[in-house]
C-alpha positions in Angstrom: 0.3 42.2 -17.6 0.6 44.0 -14.3 -3.1 44.5 -13.6 -4.4 41.0 -14.6 -2.1 38.8 -12.8 -1.0 37.1 -16.0 2.5 35.4 -15.8 5.3 36.7 -18.0 7.3 33.9 -19.6 5.8 31.3 -17.4 8.0 32.3 -14.5 5.2 32.6 -12.0 5.9 36.3 -11.4 3.7 39.3 -12.4 5.2 42.4 -13.9 4.5 44.4 -10.7 6.7 41.9 -8.7 3.8 40.0 -7.2 3.1 36.3 -7.5 1.1 34.9 -10.3 -2.5 33.9 -9.4 -3.7 33.0 -12.9 -4.8 29.5 -11.9 -3.6 28.0 -15.2 0.1 27.5 -14.6 1.1 25.2 -11.7 2.8 28.0 -9.8 -0.2 30.4 -10.2 -2.7 27.6 -9.3 -0.7 26.7 -6.2 -0.4 30.4 -5.1 -4.1 31.0 -5.7 -5.1 27.9 -3.6 -2.7 28.9 -0.8 -4.1 32.4 -0.6 -7.7 31.1 -0.7 -6.9 28.7 2.1 -5.3 31.5 4.2 -8.3 33.7 3.7 -10.7 30.9 4.7 -8.7 30.0 7.8 -8.6 33.7 8.8 -12.4 34.0 8.3 -13.0 30.8 10.3 -10.8 31.9 13.2 -12.5 35.4 13.3 -16.0 33.8 13.5 -14.7 31.3 16.1 -13.6 34.2 18.3 -16.9 36.0 17.9 -15.6 38.6 15.5 -17.2 39.7 12.2 -20.9 38.9 13.0 -23.2 41.8 12.1 -24.6 43.5 15.2 -28.1 43.1 13.9 -27.7 39.3 14.1 -25.9 39.1 17.3 -29.1 39.1 19.3 -30.3 35.9 17.7 -28.1 32.9 18.2 -29.8 30.9 15.5 -29.7 33.7 12.9 -26.0 34.4 13.7 -25.1 30.8 13.4 -26.8 30.5 10.0 -25.2 33.6 8.7 -21.8 32.4 9.8 -22.4 29.1 8.2 -23.5 30.6 4.9 -20.4 32.9 4.8 -18.1 30.0 5.5 -19.8 27.9 2.9 -19.3 30.6 0.3 -15.7 30.9 1.2 -15.3 27.1 1.2 -16.7 27.0 -2.4 -14.1 29.5 -3.5 -11.4 27.4 -1.8 -12.7 24.2 -3.6 -12.6 26.0 -6.9 -9.0 27.0 -6.3 -8.2 23.4 -5.3 -9.7 22.1 -8.5 -7.6 24.5 -10.5 -4.5 23.4 -8.6 -5.3 19.7 -9.3 -5.7 20.3 -13.0 -2.4 22.2 -13.2 -0.7 19.6 -11.1 -1.8 16.7 -13.3 -0.7 18.5 -16.4 2.7 19.3 -14.9 3.4 15.9 -13.3 3.7 14.1 -16.6 7.0 15.9 -17.2 8.2 14.7 -13.8 7.2 11.1 -14.5 9.0 11.2 -17.8 12.1 12.8 -16.2 12.2 10.0 -13.6 11.8 7.3 -16.3 14.7 8.6 -18.5 16.9 9.3 -15.5 16.5 5.6 -14.6 17.6 4.7 -18.2 20.7 6.9 -17.9 21.4 5.5 -14.5 21.2 2.0 -15.9 23.6 3.0 -18.7 26.1 4.4 -16.2 25.9 1.3 -14.0 26.5 -1.0 -17.0 29.4 1.1 -18.1 31.0 1.0 -14.7 30.5 -2.7 -14.3 31.9 -3.4 -17.8 35.3 -2.1 -16.8 37.6 -5.0 -16.8 35.1 -7.6 -17.9 34.1 -5.9 -21.2 30.7 -5.1 -22.7 28.5 -8.1 -23.2 25.4 -8.9 -25.3 23.4 -9.1 -22.1 24.2 -5.5 -21.2 23.2 -4.4 -24.7 19.9 -6.3 -24.4 19.2 -4.7 -21.0 19.8 -1.2 -22.2 17.7 -1.7 -25.4 14.9 -3.2 -23.4 15.0 -0.2 -21.0 14.9 2.3 -23.9 11.9 0.5 -25.5 10.1 0.4 -22.2 10.8 4.1 -21.6 9.5 4.9 -25.1 6.3 3.0 -24.3 5.8 4.9 -21.1 6.6 8.2 -22.9 3.8 7.4 -25.4 1.4 6.5 -22.6 2.3 9.8 -20.8 1.6 11.8 -23.9 -1.8 10.0 -24.5 -2.8 10.8 -20.9 -1.0 14.1 -20.6 -4.1 15.8 -19.0 -4.5 13.1 -16.4 -1.1 12.7 -14.8 0.9 11.2 -17.7 2.4 7.8 -16.9 0.6 7.9 -13.5 -2.8 8.0 -15.1 -3.3 4.2 -15.0 -2.4 4.2 -11.3 -5.0 6.8 -10.2 -8.3 5.4 -9.0 -11.8 6.7 -9.6 -11.6 8.5 -6.3 -8.5 10.6 -7.4 -6.1 8.7 -5.2 -3.1 6.6 -6.1 -4.3 3.0 -6.0 -2.2 0.6 -4.0 -3.3 -2.5 -5.8 -2.9 -0.9 -9.2 0.6 0.3 -8.4 1.8 -3.1 -7.2 0.3 -4.8 -10.2 2.0 -2.2 -12.5 5.3 -2.7 -10.8 5.2 -6.5 -11.4 4.0 -6.1 -15.0 6.8 -3.6 -15.7 9.5 -5.9 -14.3 8.2 -9.0 -16.2 7.9 -7.0 -19.4 11.5 -5.7 -19.0 12.7 -9.3 -18.5 10.8 -10.6 -21.6 12.1 -7.6 -23.7 15.7 -8.5 -22.7 15.3 -12.1 -23.9 13.5 -10.8 -27.1 16.4 -8.5 -27.9 19.0 -11.3 -27.4 17.0 -13.7 -29.6 16.7 -11.0 -32.3 20.5 -10.6 -32.3 20.6 -14.1 -33.9 23.0 -15.9 -31.6 24.2 -19.4 -32.2 21.8 -22.4 -31.9 23.2 -23.3 -28.5 22.6 -19.8 -27.1 19.1 -19.7 -28.7 18.3 -23.0 -27.1 19.4 -21.8 -23.7 17.4 -18.6 -24.0 14.3 -20.5 -25.0 14.8 -22.9 -22.1 14.8 -19.8 -19.7 11.2 -19.1 -20.8 9.9 -22.6 -19.9 7.1 -22.8 -17.4 9.0 -24.9 -14.9 11.5 -22.0 -14.5 9.2 -19.0 -14.8 6.0 -20.4 -13.2 6.6 -18.8 -9.8 7.2 -15.4 -11.4 4.1 -15.6 -13.6 2.1 -16.7 -10.6 3.3 -13.6 -8.6 2.3 -11.4 -11.6 -1.1 -13.1 -11.8 -1.7 -12.7 -8.1 -0.9 -8.9 -8.2 -3.2 -8.4 -11.2 -5.9 -10.5 -9.7 -5.8 -8.6 -6.4 -6.0 -5.3 -8.4 -9.1 -6.5 -10.3 -10.8 -7.9 -7.2 -10.1 -4.8 -5.1 -11.6 -2.6 -7.9 -14.7 -4.8 -8.1 -15.1 -5.1 -4.4 -14.8 -1.3 -3.8 -17.1 -0.5 -6.7 -19.8 -2.9 -5.5 -19.7 -1.7 -1.9 -19.9 2.0 -3.1 -22.9 1.3 -5.3 -24.7 -0.5 -2.5 -24.0 2.3 0.0 -21.9 0.1 2.3 -18.7 2.1 1.6 -18.5 5.9 1.5 -16.0 7.3 -1.0 -15.2 11.0 -1.3 -12.9 12.1 -4.2 -9.4 13.4 -3.1 -8.2 16.8 -4.0 -5.3 15.2 -6.0 -3.1 12.1 -5.9 -0.3 11.9 -3.4 2.5 9.3 -2.9 1.2 8.8 0.6 -2.0 7.3 -0.8 -0.1 4.0 -1.3 0.3 3.5 2.5 -2.7 5.4 4.0 -6.5 5.1 4.0 -8.8 7.7 2.6 -8.5 9.8 5.7 -4.7 10.0 5.4 -4.0 7.8 8.3 -1.4 5.0 8.0 -3.0 1.7 7.0 -1.4 -1.5 8.2 -3.0 -3.5 5.4 -1.7 -1.3 2.7 1.8 -1.0 4.2 2.2 -4.8 4.5 1.0 -5.4 1.0 3.3 -2.8 -0.5 6.4 -3.9 1.5 6.0 -7.6 1.0 5.6 -7.2 -2.8 8.4 -4.7 -3.0 10.7 -7.2 -1.2 9.8 -10.1 -3.5 10.0 -7.9 -6.6 13.5 -6.7 -5.5 14.7 -10.3 -5.2 13.3 -11.1 -8.7 15.3 -8.1 -10.1 18.5 -9.1 -8.4 18.2 -12.6 -9.8 17.5 -11.1 -13.2 20.7 -9.1 -13.0 22.7 -12.1 -12.0 21.2 -14.3 -14.8 19.9 -12.1 -17.6 19.5 -15.1 -20.0 16.3 -16.4 -18.3 13.3 -15.2 -16.4 14.1 -14.9 -12.7 13.2 -18.0 -10.7 11.3 -17.3 -7.4 10.8 -19.7 -4.5 7.2 -20.9 -4.3 7.3 -20.0 -0.6 7.6 -16.3 -1.6 4.6 -16.7 -4.0 2.6 -18.1 -1.1 3.7 -15.1 1.0 2.4 -12.7 -1.6 -0.8 -14.7 -1.8 -1.3 -14.4 2.0 -0.5 -10.6 1.8 -3.0 -10.1 -1.1 -5.7 -12.1 0.7 -5.2 -10.0 3.9 -5.4 -6.8 1.8 -8.6 -7.8 0.2 -10.1 -8.9 3.5 -9.4 -5.4 4.8 -11.1 -3.9 1.8 -14.2 -6.0 2.5 -14.3 -5.1 6.2 -13.6 -1.4 6.3 -16.2 1.3 6.0 -19.9 1.0 6.4 -23.2 2.9 6.2 -23.8 5.9 8.4 -26.2 5.1 11.3 -28.4 7.2 13.5 -28.4 5.9 17.0 -30.5 8.6 18.7 -32.1 12.0 18.2 -32.5 14.3 21.2 -33.4 17.9 21.8 -30.4 20.2 22.1 -30.6 21.8 25.5 -28.7 24.8 26.7 -27.6 25.2 30.3 -30.6 26.4 32.3 -33.2 25.3 29.9 -36.1 23.2 31.2 -36.8 19.8 29.8 -39.3 19.9 27.0 -40.4 18.0 23.9 -39.1 18.9 20.5 -40.9 21.7 18.7 -40.3 23.6 15.5 -37.6 26.1 15.9 -35.7 23.9 18.4 -32.3 22.5 17.8 -31.9 18.7 17.7 -28.8 16.7 18.3 -28.4 13.6 16.0 -26.1 11.1 17.5 -24.6 8.2 15.5 -21.6 7.2 13.4 -20.3 7.7 9.9 -21.7 11.2 9.3 -18.3 12.5 8.0 -16.8 10.0 5.6 -13.0 9.5 5.5 -11.5 12.3 3.4 -14.5 14.6 3.8 -13.1 16.8 6.5 -12.5 19.8 4.1 -14.9 22.6 4.6 -16.6 22.3 1.2 -17.3 18.6 1.9 -18.6 19.3 5.4 -21.0 21.9 4.0 -22.6 19.2 1.9 -24.0 17.3 4.9 -27.8 17.5 4.9 -30.4 16.3 7.3 -33.9 15.4 6.0 -36.6 16.0 8.6 -39.9 14.7 7.2 -40.0 16.3 3.7 -37.7 19.2 4.6 -34.0 19.1 3.8 -31.9 21.1 6.3 -28.2 21.8 5.5 -26.1 21.1 8.6 -24.6 24.5 9.7 -20.9 24.9 10.0 -20.0 25.9 13.6 -16.4 27.1 13.7 -14.0 26.7 16.6 -10.4 27.5 16.9 -8.6 25.1 14.4 -11.7 23.4 13.0 -15.4 22.9 13.3 -17.6 21.8 16.2 -20.4 20.9 13.8 -20.7 18.7 11.8 -18.7 15.8 13.3 -18.6 12.1 12.6 -20.7 11.2 15.6 -22.9 14.3 16.3 -24.9 16.7 14.1 -26.8 19.7 15.4 -29.5 21.2 13.2 -32.6 23.4 13.8 -36.1 22.0 13.2 -37.6 24.3 10.5 -41.1 25.7 10.9 -42.0 24.0 7.6 -41.9 20.6 9.4 -45.4 19.4 10.1 -46.1 18.5 13.7 -46.4 14.8 14.5 -44.1 11.8 14.0 -41.5 12.4 11.3 -38.5 10.5 10.1 -35.0 12.0 10.4 -32.3 10.9 7.9 -28.8 12.1 7.4 -27.3 12.4 3.9 -23.5 12.5 4.0 -21.0 14.3 1.7 -20.6 10.9 -0.1 -24.3 10.9 -1.0 -25.1 8.0 1.3 -28.4 8.2 3.3 -29.1 6.7 6.7 -32.1 4.7 7.6 -35.0 6.7 9.0 -35.2 7.5 12.7 -38.6 8.4 14.2 -39.0 11.8 15.9 -42.1 13.3 17.5 -42.4 17.1 16.8 -45.1 19.1 18.7 -46.7 22.4 18.0 
């Protein structure tokens, strides 16, 4: 309908020619989120330039700052709601993309087998490879249908923080390759070949030939389990700050939570991808047995996995307050901290990785004594001057009792710093 923004025929267009903003279809959710982001950026830039503040508040810097922060927080909540709608629509739609990729891979395998069969003829190994690929694709299709609201076939690869898990993806790649090789041998055995062929196929499953491959699979799965347990334990103890991502992205495999390239993740993915590629090449050259891998490559994957886990254990940390000082404007005299003054909290870890979105920044809270003070959003061109990872500026409310109080910072991840003493005078 023209007046409600409902899509006609799922085409993402309204009857009046405008774009769909329903928030239910992927196109409408994407359009709504994009417009909400544009509105927030425009509002932030206006406030950063000093425009839009009511004239009645312009005389009080503290009141104007608080009003601007409240307006930005409300707009950020709308932006976050639009982002959530886009995530749900994206996860629902991506299952079709994953299934399309899976079946395109099956068709590509069929075409390659048909082209390579020219001259040499069709063999039982080619039939077994194609049947194994179809069975594997059917299994992934069933899994995608079962998890259709959570990303389809990608659902097992998405961590609790909403990002693609590097360790899970590597383990899934190894498990898929080994399962495909075993299915090929199972299909050939089910075809009831002669005793000599059956004996040769069963010899290809012996441990002395497949031990390195199984060790590589065990290493990948072990790293995935250990990484999950290590991260979960550090999050529960407060030694690691985790903020959910808006939605999974392919770049999550090679980056940290803040979106910066991670050397540890990159080396882990590339080394395992190289060894896995070698295993698949050997499987294609000798489809009658599980691919044999040199133990030196297994040792390489072990070293890569240990480095990856060591990085998981070393990264992150609790937020820490290093000092608290009175915020002083140019020309002000030196004075003790009193109620109504602004204080500057200096430290580290106040903005967790991935928490730079405005709705996450607005969740940063400072506890002064028994009073919780939301950290005001202070806009500047292109971003925010407050809060930042190393400095927070908040006012001391009049409800704070004079005397020695403790100052604590509660980040967007819900982690609280240790108390820092502060003397507040009348």
